[in-house]
C-alpha positions, 0 to 999 in steps of 0.5 A: 499498499506504502508503494501505491500511495507514494505514486500518488505523492504521499509520503506522510501523514501531511500529505495525506491530510492535503491530499484533495480530490481533483474532482468532486460529484454532488448526487445529493441533488440529481436533475430531471431528463427534461432539464438536461441540455448538451454539453452540460454534466449532469447527474441523474437518478433514472430507472434502466428501461432497456440495456444491451451490449455490442461490439465494434467491429474494427477494435471489438471494443465492447459498447455497453447502450442502455435507455434511461427514464424517469418520470420526466423522460427517457435518454440513452447512455453508453458506455466504453469498455467496461462489459462488466456493468451489463451484469451490474445494471439490470432492467428496472434498476433505479441508479444515479449516473453521472456524464456529460450530455451529448447529441446522438447524430442517429 
């Protein structure tokens, strides 16, 4: 563990006390899907309506696509190279999701 901490620049207790995360997401106030805007970093609380896994042709990369829904609407979420999510995220379960909103040109 000491080697892992040293790679982060943490060599003593003082370093650990003043080590702050580079990013903080506040999950206490999730937004509604209808209020999301393209380009915005957002956190939503949504139920998984549908989920599927596919692979790309060229690099054989795993793609997980899910349709998420709350009482205001639906949105599609995509994860790249995280095939384990298909075992964790099940239709009908509700989760908090964080990410950047992009436009799907399809």
